[in-house]
MARDO-422349 format. One record per residue (C-alpha): residue in three letters; residue number from 1; x, y, z. Coordinates in nm, 4 decimals, always signed. Each point is the difference from the previous one (the first is absolute). Layout:
BEGIN
{'ALA',NUM,{X,Y,Z}}
...
REM end
This chain:
BEGIN
{'UNK',1,{+0.9137,+1.0587,+0.2983}}
{'UNK',2,{+0.0398,-0.2761,+0.2574}}
{'UNK',3,{-0.2220,-0.2784,+0.1112}}
{'UNK',4,{+0.1137,-0.2791,+0.2248}}
{'UNK',5,{-0.0498,-0.3383,-0.1649}}
{'UNK',6,{-0.2418,-0.2422,+0.1612}}
{'UNK',7,{+0.2027,-0.1862,+0.2585}}
{'UNK',8,{-0.1519,-0.3286,-0.1147}}
{'UNK',9,{+0.0715,+0.0779,-0.3656}}
{'UNK',10,{+0.1306,-0.3526,-0.0648}}
{'UNK',11,{-0.3038,-0.1642,+0.1537}}
{'UNK',12,{-0.3227,-0.1179,-0.1530}}
{'UNK',13,{-0.2956,+0.2017,+0.1279}}
{'UNK',14,{-0.2930,-0.1825,+0.1535}}
{'UNK',15,{-0.2711,+0.1372,+0.2300}}
{'UNK',16,{-0.0102,-0.1516,+0.3438}}
{'UNK',17,{-0.3503,-0.1156,-0.0876}}
{'UNK',18,{-0.1648,+0.0407,-0.3386}}
{'UNK',19,{-0.3247,+0.1109,+0.1622}}
{'UNK',20,{+0.1109,+0.1355,+0.3322}}
{'UNK',21,{+0.1105,+0.3151,+0.1714}}
{'UNK',22,{+0.2144,-0.0378,+0.3066}}
{'UNK',23,{+0.0287,+0.2030,+0.3181}}
{'UNK',24,{+0.2915,-0.0327,+0.2393}}
{'UNK',25,{-0.0377,+0.1158,+0.3563}}
{'UNK',26,{+0.3502,-0.0790,+0.1248}}
{'UNK',27,{+0.3405,-0.1270,-0.1043}}
{'UNK',28,{-0.1092,-0.3617,+0.0405}}
{'UNK',29,{-0.1535,-0.1562,-0.3097}}
{'UNK',30,{-0.2282,-0.2119,+0.2196}}
{'UNK',31,{-0.2011,+0.3178,+0.0578}}
{'UNK',32,{-0.0654,+0.0530,-0.3712}}
{'UNK',33,{-0.3657,-0.0408,-0.0890}}
{'UNK',34,{-0.1165,-0.0940,-0.3497}}
{'UNK',35,{-0.3162,+0.1624,-0.1290}}
{'UNK',36,{-0.1515,-0.1637,-0.3105}}
{'UNK',37,{-0.1630,+0.2334,-0.2535}}
{'UNK',38,{-0.2868,-0.0876,-0.2312}}
{'UNK',39,{+0.2127,+0.0154,-0.3169}}
{'UNK',40,{+0.3754,-0.0221,-0.0717}}
{'UNK',41,{+0.0420,+0.3527,-0.1401}}
{'UNK',42,{+0.3407,+0.1559,-0.0492}}
{'UNK',43,{-0.1186,+0.3366,+0.1311}}
{'UNK',44,{-0.2976,+0.1679,+0.1675}}
{'UNK',45,{-0.0977,+0.3686,-0.0041}}
{'UNK',46,{+0.0765,+0.0246,+0.3703}}
{'UNK',47,{+0.3585,-0.1134,-0.0607}}
{'UNK',48,{+0.0986,+0.3518,-0.1080}}
{'UNK',49,{+0.0806,+0.3214,+0.1840}}
{'UNK',50,{+0.0132,+0.3275,-0.1939}}
{'UNK',51,{+0.2436,+0.2472,+0.1509}}
{'UNK',52,{+0.1893,+0.2966,-0.1382}}
{'UNK',53,{-0.0911,-0.0616,-0.3621}}
{'UNK',54,{+0.1062,-0.3648,+0.0101}}
{'UNK',55,{-0.1723,-0.3367,+0.0173}}
{'UNK',56,{+0.1388,-0.2065,+0.2881}}
{'UNK',57,{-0.0764,-0.3586,+0.0959}}
{'UNK',58,{-0.0944,-0.0899,+0.3540}}
{'UNK',59,{+0.2810,-0.2280,+0.1260}}
{'UNK',60,{-0.0972,-0.3670,-0.0062}}
{'UNK',61,{+0.1412,-0.3424,+0.0818}}
{'UNK',62,{+0.1685,-0.1982,-0.2739}}
{'UNK',63,{+0.2114,-0.3118,-0.0322}}
{'UNK',64,{+0.3050,-0.0086,-0.2241}}
{'UNK',65,{+0.1086,-0.3448,-0.1158}}
{'UNK',66,{+0.3396,-0.0984,-0.1358}}
{'UNK',67,{+0.2114,-0.3141,-0.0355}}
{'UNK',68,{+0.3618,-0.0359,+0.1024}}
{'UNK',69,{+0.2285,+0.0349,-0.3011}}
{'UNK',70,{+0.3644,-0.0950,-0.0388}}
{'UNK',71,{+0.1278,+0.3353,+0.1288}}
{'UNK',72,{-0.2098,-0.0201,+0.3162}}
{'UNK',73,{+0.0805,-0.3638,+0.0833}}
{'UNK',74,{+0.2125,-0.0387,+0.3154}}
{'UNK',75,{-0.0881,+0.3384,+0.1516}}
{'UNK',76,{-0.1785,+0.0415,+0.3291}}
{'UNK',77,{-0.3576,+0.1153,-0.0423}}
{'UNK',78,{+0.0821,+0.3401,+0.1534}}
{'UNK',79,{+0.3158,+0.0491,-0.2091}}
{'UNK',80,{-0.1991,-0.0842,-0.3132}}
{'UNK',81,{-0.2545,+0.2764,+0.0599}}
{'UNK',82,{+0.2517,+0.2531,+0.1309}}
{'UNK',83,{+0.2253,-0.0547,-0.3052}}
{'UNK',84,{-0.2640,-0.0308,-0.2719}}
{'UNK',85,{-0.2821,+0.2292,+0.1149}}
{'UNK',86,{+0.1629,+0.3121,+0.1373}}
{'UNK',87,{-0.3179,+0.2038,+0.0329}}
{'UNK',88,{-0.0340,-0.0943,+0.3661}}
{'UNK',89,{+0.2586,-0.0093,+0.2808}}
{'UNK',90,{+0.1518,-0.3269,+0.1211}}
{'UNK',91,{-0.1707,+0.0299,+0.3391}}
{'UNK',92,{-0.3372,-0.0072,-0.1757}}
{'UNK',93,{+0.0835,-0.3317,-0.1684}}
{'UNK',94,{+0.1161,-0.1487,+0.3303}}
{'UNK',95,{-0.3350,+0.0903,+0.1559}}
{'UNK',96,{-0.1955,-0.1199,-0.3042}}
{'UNK',97,{+0.1666,-0.3424,+0.0116}}
{'UNK',98,{-0.0513,-0.0346,+0.3758}}
{'UNK',99,{-0.3717,+0.0809,-0.0129}}
{'UNK',100,{-0.0693,-0.2069,-0.3116}}
{'UNK',101,{-0.0613,+0.2715,-0.2556}}
{'UNK',102,{+0.2842,-0.1559,-0.1962}}
{'UNK',103,{-0.0356,-0.3772,-0.0380}}
{'UNK',104,{+0.1784,-0.2791,-0.1863}}
{'UNK',105,{-0.2198,-0.2692,-0.1554}}
{'UNK',106,{-0.2867,+0.1271,+0.2123}}
{'UNK',107,{+0.1876,-0.0452,+0.3290}}
{'UNK',108,{+0.1451,+0.2478,+0.2489}}
{'UNK',109,{+0.3788,-0.0411,+0.0192}}
{'UNK',110,{+0.2765,+0.1372,+0.2261}}
{'UNK',111,{+0.1959,+0.3066,-0.1153}}
{'UNK',112,{+0.3064,-0.2243,-0.0484}}
{'UNK',113,{-0.1836,-0.2309,-0.2410}}
{'UNK',114,{+0.1969,-0.0682,-0.3216}}
{'UNK',115,{-0.2170,-0.0119,-0.3095}}
{'UNK',116,{+0.0204,-0.2747,-0.2593}}
{'UNK',117,{-0.0492,+0.0053,-0.3751}}
{'UNK',118,{-0.3604,+0.0279,-0.1268}}
{'UNK',119,{-0.1541,+0.0506,+0.3440}}
{'UNK',120,{-0.3097,+0.2196,+0.0058}}
{'UNK',121,{+0.0364,+0.3220,+0.1954}}
{'UNK',122,{-0.2958,+0.2199,+0.0921}}
{'UNK',123,{+0.0114,+0.3528,+0.1362}}
{'UNK',124,{-0.3167,+0.1423,+0.1496}}
{'UNK',125,{+0.0118,+0.3802,-0.0137}}
{'UNK',126,{-0.2064,+0.3102,+0.0632}}
{'UNK',127,{+0.0168,+0.1360,-0.3519}}
{'UNK',128,{+0.0139,+0.3716,-0.0874}}
{'UNK',129,{-0.0297,+0.1001,-0.3667}}
{'UNK',130,{+0.1374,+0.3180,-0.1585}}
{'UNK',131,{-0.2607,+0.2630,-0.0894}}
{'UNK',132,{-0.1088,+0.0912,-0.3525}}
{'UNK',133,{-0.1682,+0.3088,-0.1407}}
{'UNK',134,{-0.3759,+0.0277,+0.0486}}
{'UNK',135,{-0.0931,+0.0198,-0.3698}}
{'UNK',136,{-0.2958,-0.2193,-0.0915}}
{'UNK',137,{+0.0489,-0.3127,-0.2092}}
{'UNK',138,{-0.2443,+0.1038,-0.2735}}
{'UNK',139,{-0.1825,-0.2817,-0.1754}}
{'UNK',140,{-0.0132,+0.0631,-0.3756}}
{'UNK',141,{-0.1611,-0.3227,-0.1248}}
{'UNK',142,{-0.1787,-0.2616,+0.2084}}
{'UNK',143,{-0.0923,-0.3066,-0.2027}}
{'UNK',144,{-0.0836,-0.3529,+0.1194}}
{'UNK',145,{+0.3514,-0.1275,-0.0733}}
{'UNK',146,{+0.2082,+0.3212,-0.0186}}
{'UNK',147,{+0.0398,+0.3154,+0.2052}}
{'UNK',148,{+0.2248,+0.2883,-0.1050}}
{'UNK',149,{+0.1066,+0.2796,+0.2321}}
{'UNK',150,{+0.2021,+0.3177,-0.0044}}
{'UNK',151,{+0.2777,-0.0898,+0.2431}}
{'UNK',152,{+0.1220,+0.2960,+0.2053}}
{'UNK',153,{+0.3714,+0.0471,+0.0523}}
{'UNK',154,{+0.1479,-0.1253,+0.3302}}
{'UNK',155,{-0.2269,-0.3071,+0.0245}}
{'UNK',156,{+0.1452,-0.3423,-0.0921}}
{'UNK',157,{-0.2108,-0.2233,-0.2230}}
{'UNK',158,{-0.0024,-0.3125,+0.2187}}
{'UNK',159,{+0.1430,-0.1210,+0.3331}}
{'UNK',160,{+0.3801,+0.0199,-0.0038}}
{'UNK',161,{+0.2787,+0.0929,+0.2396}}
{'UNK',162,{-0.1361,+0.2168,+0.2800}}
{'UNK',163,{-0.3365,+0.0468,-0.1695}}
{'UNK',164,{-0.3015,-0.2295,+0.0270}}
{'UNK',165,{-0.3219,+0.1906,+0.0704}}
{'UNK',166,{+0.1310,+0.3336,-0.1331}}
{'UNK',167,{-0.0120,-0.1290,-0.3578}}
{'UNK',168,{-0.2373,+0.0415,-0.2928}}
{'UNK',169,{-0.1258,-0.3553,+0.0502}}
{'UNK',170,{-0.0479,+0.0553,+0.3742}}
{'UNK',171,{-0.1798,+0.3331,-0.0420}}
{'UNK',172,{-0.2335,-0.1378,-0.2684}}
{'UNK',173,{-0.0868,-0.2880,+0.2317}}
{'UNK',174,{-0.0685,+0.2332,+0.2926}}
{'UNK',175,{-0.1881,+0.2769,-0.1800}}
{'UNK',176,{-0.1722,-0.1831,-0.2871}}
{'UNK',177,{-0.0146,-0.3603,+0.1226}}
{'UNK',178,{+0.1933,-0.1137,-0.3076}}
{'UNK',179,{+0.1922,-0.3223,+0.0361}}
{'UNK',180,{+0.1701,-0.2216,-0.0772}}
{'UNK',181,{+0.1837,+0.2111,-0.2582}}
{'UNK',182,{+0.2716,-0.0859,-0.2511}}
{'UNK',183,{+0.2034,+0.3004,-0.1247}}
{'UNK',184,{+0.1180,-0.0805,-0.3527}}
{'UNK',185,{+0.2833,+0.2534,-0.0041}}
{'UNK',186,{+0.1774,+0.2146,+0.2547}}
{'UNK',187,{+0.0898,+0.3644,+0.0426}}
{'UNK',188,{+0.2831,+0.1234,+0.2197}}
{'UNK',189,{-0.1236,+0.1360,+0.3325}}
{'UNK',190,{+0.0611,+0.3645,-0.0977}}
{'UNK',191,{-0.1481,-0.0434,-0.3503}}
{'UNK',192,{-0.3669,+0.0816,-0.0583}}
{'UNK',193,{-0.2550,-0.0887,-0.2640}}
{'UNK',194,{-0.1856,-0.2900,-0.1561}}
{'UNK',195,{+0.0054,-0.3292,+0.1861}}
{'UNK',196,{-0.1868,-0.2989,-0.1431}}
{'UNK',197,{-0.1132,-0.2624,+0.2494}}
{'UNK',198,{-0.1652,-0.3296,-0.0868}}
{'UNK',199,{-0.2751,-0.1227,+0.2294}}
{'UNK',200,{+0.0446,-0.3645,-0.0913}}
{'UNK',201,{+0.3052,-0.2201,-0.0494}}
{'UNK',202,{-0.1203,-0.0890,-0.3507}}
{'UNK',203,{-0.0157,+0.3659,-0.1057}}
{'UNK',204,{+0.3441,+0.0607,+0.1517}}
{'UNK',205,{+0.1403,-0.2836,-0.2125}}
{'UNK',206,{-0.1644,+0.1506,-0.3088}}
{'UNK',207,{+0.1789,+0.3312,+0.0536}}
{'UNK',208,{+0.3309,-0.1568,+0.0968}}
{'UNK',209,{+0.0077,-0.2132,-0.3135}}
{'UNK',210,{-0.0408,+0.3112,-0.2152}}
{'UNK',211,{+0.2650,+0.1904,+0.1962}}
{'UNK',212,{+0.2497,-0.2874,-0.0173}}
{'UNK',213,{-0.0767,-0.0430,-0.3696}}
{'UNK',214,{+0.0906,+0.3636,-0.0724}}
{'UNK',215,{-0.3561,+0.0791,-0.1068}}
{'UNK',216,{-0.0583,+0.2864,+0.2455}}
{'UNK',217,{+0.0794,+0.3655,-0.0736}}
{'UNK',218,{+0.0754,+0.2270,+0.2945}}
{'UNK',219,{+0.0023,+0.3783,+0.0161}}
{'UNK',220,{+0.1307,+0.2259,+0.2737}}
{'UNK',221,{+0.0646,+0.3723,+0.0213}}
{'UNK',222,{+0.2974,+0.1557,+0.1753}}
{'UNK',223,{+0.1119,+0.3525,+0.0830}}
{'UNK',224,{+0.3743,+0.0228,-0.0575}}
{'UNK',225,{+0.2853,+0.2454,+0.0370}}
{'UNK',226,{+0.0905,+0.2133,-0.3040}}
{'UNK',227,{-0.1127,+0.0115,-0.3622}}
{'UNK',228,{-0.0558,-0.3559,-0.1148}}
{'UNK',229,{+0.0815,-0.0684,-0.3701}}
{'UNK',230,{-0.2971,+0.0585,-0.2289}}
{'UNK',231,{+0.0360,-0.3182,-0.2052}}
{'UNK',232,{-0.0854,-0.3448,+0.1350}}
{'UNK',233,{+0.2842,-0.1286,+0.2147}}
{'UNK',234,{+0.0427,-0.3776,+0.0359}}
{'UNK',235,{+0.2234,-0.1124,+0.2858}}
{'UNK',236,{+0.1312,-0.3539,-0.0360}}
{'UNK',237,{+0.2169,-0.0461,+0.3094}}
{'UNK',238,{+0.0303,-0.2902,+0.2393}}
{'UNK',239,{-0.1393,+0.0459,+0.3504}}
{'UNK',240,{+0.2072,-0.1307,+0.2908}}
{'UNK',241,{-0.1904,+0.0081,+0.3300}}
{'UNK',242,{+0.1984,+0.0050,+0.3249}}
{'UNK',243,{-0.2257,-0.1377,+0.2715}}
{'UNK',244,{+0.2239,+0.1071,+0.2876}}
{'UNK',245,{-0.0048,+0.3621,-0.1181}}
{'UNK',246,{-0.3580,-0.0057,-0.1273}}
{'UNK',247,{+0.0843,+0.1632,-0.3317}}
{'UNK',248,{+0.0781,-0.0838,-0.3618}}
{'UNK',249,{+0.2680,+0.1013,-0.2460}}
{'UNK',250,{-0.0109,+0.0034,-0.3808}}
{'UNK',251,{+0.2694,-0.1194,-0.2388}}
{'UNK',252,{-0.0067,+0.0191,-0.3781}}
{'UNK',253,{+0.0119,-0.3519,-0.1367}}
{'UNK',254,{+0.2083,+0.1219,-0.2979}}
{'UNK',255,{+0.2514,+0.2118,+0.1904}}
{'UNK',256,{+0.2159,-0.2723,+0.1541}}
{'UNK',257,{+0.2845,-0.1814,-0.1639}}
{'UNK',258,{+0.0014,-0.3725,-0.0641}}
{'UNK',259,{+0.2059,-0.0613,+0.3125}}
{'UNK',260,{-0.2537,+0.1659,+0.2309}}
{'UNK',261,{-0.3271,-0.1645,+0.0875}}
{'UNK',262,{-0.2980,+0.2356,+0.0037}}
{'UNK',263,{-0.1819,-0.0123,+0.3321}}
{'UNK',264,{-0.3712,-0.0099,+0.0593}}
{'UNK',265,{-0.3001,-0.0975,-0.2090}}
{'UNK',266,{-0.0956,+0.1350,-0.3437}}
{'UNK',267,{-0.2391,+0.2949,+0.0237}}
{'UNK',268,{-0.1575,+0.2387,-0.2483}}
{'UNK',269,{-0.2086,+0.3149,+0.0465}}
{'UNK',270,{-0.1432,+0.2422,-0.2573}}
{'UNK',271,{-0.0215,+0.3668,+0.0972}}
{'UNK',272,{-0.1891,+0.2815,-0.1751}}
{'UNK',273,{-0.0046,+0.3612,+0.1123}}
{'UNK',274,{-0.3504,+0.1341,+0.0590}}
{'UNK',275,{+0.0797,+0.3538,+0.1175}}
{'UNK',276,{+0.2795,+0.2124,+0.1471}}
{'UNK',277,{+0.0387,+0.3391,+0.1652}}
{'UNK',278,{+0.3780,+0.0113,-0.0236}}
{'UNK',279,{+0.0494,-0.1141,+0.3581}}
{'UNK',280,{-0.2013,-0.3218,+0.0054}}
{'UNK',281,{-0.1516,-0.2258,-0.2645}}
{'UNK',282,{-0.2989,-0.2296,+0.0009}}
{'UNK',283,{+0.0967,-0.3312,-0.1589}}
{'UNK',284,{-0.2109,-0.2929,-0.1175}}
{'UNK',285,{+0.1715,-0.3225,+0.1093}}
{'UNK',286,{-0.0739,-0.3354,-0.1640}}
{'UNK',287,{+0.1974,-0.2836,+0.1600}}
{'UNK',288,{+0.0413,-0.2990,-0.2297}}
{'UNK',289,{+0.1418,-0.2163,+0.2806}}
{'UNK',290,{-0.0745,+0.0115,+0.3723}}
{'UNK',291,{+0.3136,+0.0288,+0.2137}}
{'UNK',292,{+0.0311,+0.1452,+0.3497}}
{'UNK',293,{+0.0032,+0.3828,-0.0170}}
{'UNK',294,{+0.0315,-0.0274,-0.3789}}
{'UNK',295,{-0.1594,+0.3318,-0.0970}}
{'UNK',296,{+0.1746,+0.1877,+0.2791}}
{'UNK',297,{+0.3490,-0.1288,-0.0776}}
{'UNK',298,{-0.0445,+0.0287,-0.3785}}
{'UNK',299,{-0.1032,+0.3651,+0.0392}}
{'UNK',300,{+0.3107,+0.0557,+0.2105}}
{'UNK',301,{+0.1971,-0.1721,-0.2770}}
{'UNK',302,{-0.1281,+0.2581,-0.2523}}
{'UNK',303,{+0.1221,+0.2847,+0.2217}}
{'UNK',304,{-0.3562,+0.1021,+0.0860}}
{'UNK',305,{-0.0914,-0.1664,+0.3315}}
{'UNK',306,{-0.3394,+0.0408,+0.1639}}
{'UNK',307,{+0.0022,+0.3405,+0.1653}}
{'UNK',308,{-0.0662,-0.1159,+0.3567}}
{'UNK',309,{+0.1416,-0.3528,-0.0022}}
{'UNK',310,{+0.1830,-0.0635,+0.3299}}
{'UNK',311,{+0.2005,-0.2907,-0.1442}}
{'UNK',312,{+0.1011,+0.1117,-0.3473}}
{'UNK',313,{+0.0283,+0.3771,+0.0281}}
{'UNK',314,{+0.2835,+0.0015,+0.2541}}
{'UNK',315,{+0.2738,+0.0828,-0.2485}}
{'UNK',316,{-0.1992,+0.2970,-0.1326}}
{'UNK',317,{-0.1098,+0.1657,+0.3265}}
{'UNK',318,{+0.2099,+0.0407,+0.3115}}
{'UNK',319,{-0.1681,-0.1101,+0.3241}}
{'UNK',320,{-0.3241,-0.1042,-0.1693}}
{'UNK',321,{-0.1481,-0.1310,+0.3242}}
{'UNK',322,{+0.0285,+0.3410,+0.1649}}
{'UNK',323,{-0.1464,+0.1810,-0.3013}}
{'UNK',324,{-0.2996,-0.2335,-0.0231}}
{'UNK',325,{-0.0563,+0.0268,+0.3748}}
{'UNK',326,{+0.0020,+0.3807,-0.0201}}
{'UNK',327,{-0.2453,-0.0039,-0.2902}}
{'UNK',328,{-0.2374,-0.2275,+0.1895}}
{'UNK',329,{+0.0269,+0.2174,+0.3104}}
{'UNK',330,{-0.0860,+0.3050,-0.2099}}
{'UNK',331,{-0.2763,-0.1498,-0.2139}}
{'UNK',332,{-0.1665,-0.2344,+0.2477}}
{'UNK',333,{-0.0027,+0.1754,+0.3350}}
{'UNK',334,{-0.3119,-0.1966,+0.0902}}
{'UNK',335,{+0.2310,-0.2999,+0.0365}}
{'UNK',336,{+0.1162,-0.0912,+0.3492}}
{'UNK',337,{+0.3061,-0.2087,+0.0745}}
{'UNK',338,{-0.0937,-0.3595,+0.0897}}
{'UNK',339,{+0.2190,+0.0472,+0.3063}}
{'UNK',340,{-0.2433,+0.2657,+0.1266}}
{'UNK',341,{-0.2646,-0.2623,+0.0691}}
{'UNK',342,{-0.1075,-0.0017,+0.3665}}
{'UNK',343,{-0.0967,-0.3429,+0.1269}}
{'UNK',344,{-0.3628,-0.0625,+0.0926}}
{'UNK',345,{-0.1280,-0.3232,+0.1525}}
{'UNK',346,{-0.3054,+0.0417,-0.2241}}
{'UNK',347,{+0.2236,-0.0683,-0.3030}}
{'UNK',348,{+0.1776,-0.3180,+0.1128}}
{'UNK',349,{+0.1310,-0.1863,+0.3015}}
{'UNK',350,{+0.3691,+0.0173,+0.0794}}
{'UNK',351,{+0.1879,-0.3279,-0.0140}}
{'UNK',352,{+0.2523,-0.0079,+0.2866}}
{'UNK',353,{+0.2629,-0.1773,-0.2110}}
{'UNK',354,{-0.0444,+0.2076,-0.3163}}
{'UNK',355,{+0.2998,+0.2129,-0.0961}}
{'UNK',356,{-0.2242,+0.2405,-0.1970}}
{'UNK',357,{-0.2787,+0.0746,+0.2511}}
{'UNK',358,{-0.1339,+0.2542,+0.0870}}
{'UNK',359,{+0.0819,+0.1453,-0.3424}}
{'UNK',360,{-0.2141,-0.0856,-0.3003}}
{'UNK',361,{+0.2876,-0.0184,-0.2456}}
{'UNK',362,{+0.2764,-0.2635,+0.0033}}
{'UNK',363,{+0.3430,+0.0968,+0.1271}}
{'UNK',364,{+0.2295,+0.1392,-0.2681}}
{'UNK',365,{-0.2770,+0.1383,-0.2197}}
{'UNK',366,{+0.1240,+0.3322,-0.1407}}
{'UNK',367,{-0.1639,+0.0887,-0.3271}}
{'UNK',368,{-0.1723,+0.2824,-0.1797}}
{'UNK',369,{-0.2339,-0.1636,-0.2475}}
{'UNK',370,{-0.0392,+0.1918,-0.3233}}
{'UNK',371,{-0.1767,-0.1171,-0.3138}}
{'UNK',372,{+0.2639,-0.0959,-0.2538}}
{'UNK',373,{-0.0604,+0.1750,-0.3335}}
{'UNK',374,{-0.0709,-0.3330,-0.1669}}
{'UNK',375,{-0.3570,-0.1107,-0.0657}}
{'UNK',376,{-0.1491,-0.3024,-0.1781}}
{'UNK',377,{-0.2700,+0.1153,-0.2442}}
{'UNK',378,{-0.0929,-0.3008,-0.2130}}
{'UNK',379,{+0.0319,-0.3764,-0.0423}}
{'UNK',380,{-0.1445,-0.1725,-0.3068}}
{'UNK',381,{+0.0010,-0.3524,-0.1367}}
{'UNK',382,{-0.1955,-0.2251,-0.2322}}
{'UNK',383,{-0.3642,+0.0970,+0.0421}}
{'UNK',384,{+0.0418,+0.2290,+0.2997}}
{'UNK',385,{+0.1265,+0.3446,+0.1007}}
{'UNK',386,{+0.0007,+0.1883,+0.3303}}
{'UNK',387,{+0.0948,+0.3631,+0.0664}}
{'UNK',388,{+0.0601,+0.2346,+0.2910}}
{'UNK',389,{-0.0354,+0.3827,+0.0170}}
{'UNK',390,{+0.3133,+0.2137,+0.0036}}
{'UNK',391,{+0.1315,+0.1260,+0.3364}}
{'UNK',392,{+0.0058,+0.3722,+0.0988}}
{'UNK',393,{+0.3770,+0.0329,-0.0609}}
{'UNK',394,{-0.0372,-0.1019,-0.3691}}
{'UNK',395,{-0.0100,+0.3566,-0.1293}}
{'UNK',396,{+0.2643,+0.2615,-0.0719}}
REM end
């Protein structure tokens, strides 16, 4: 499973205009025309294209903002981008600097310009987002200060990385005119289930205080490999997240000697078997703490990883990526490869400098999205409780 990281992954995201859409007619930024909309919405219904069983986003203009850090100081503006953001070729960055799509402190600079510490750098791009599955974001509860939804797998909760409009928050804004929204917890992109979203900052603080105070109980269900032990199984193992690899490891806090420091943060999860057919088991998962990939890595730690987990099943199944791809090809023949999209001028205008046009998807996107067999079913706290129906795979 591969996905190219956003080439501006170190930058702070900011729209080119909070209430504008932008159209470029040539390589020169002087030809860019700003069109002001009536309201500063994150997404509109017309922002999406549905093709081959996937929800795509019409490419749009966006400005990435970053500030020169210690590592970047002393580099030429072109070397900085070519070294740090490898998603585009060097020739693109040369052209972007010359025409003013890349600026320093709001000014166009020569390609030989050497950047200085703390300078503001902006990069104006024609942005292409990866597609997600077309499953609806089902609203479960819609109250004046809270909305809960059943988040489909493959859709991120909020803008992050390559995703901005193709998120739960973006889709709710476009299709239900809900915003601003304040998600009070997160689910991994491939995880489905209950997502609680506050509609006011005050309600978000209310939930966060209970979560940080350890007053919230969380329940998930998972479908794992093998026969899970019948008795309750409590895993108390530190979680060490490796950001460069995008995965976590678990280490028993009591297994190391005095001369070896245990890595990671303390983490605890309670597991209870719900059912088994001898090949797979349905397991109730109750995380006491909230670490990155906690349930997934703790299930791997027990020897019973989630049955279709692309990150934590590798040691149990050879060539997992190929096997999942074959299963998707067999079970979802209605799906069409994103690369099969044929450009139409009715969908969007080609930007002459864009390294992704005329494709819809960003370069380097190679992924078969499959719903991870992990689903959030309930959150409860002092005076409140929200639930989500079980997914189709939660039966044996």
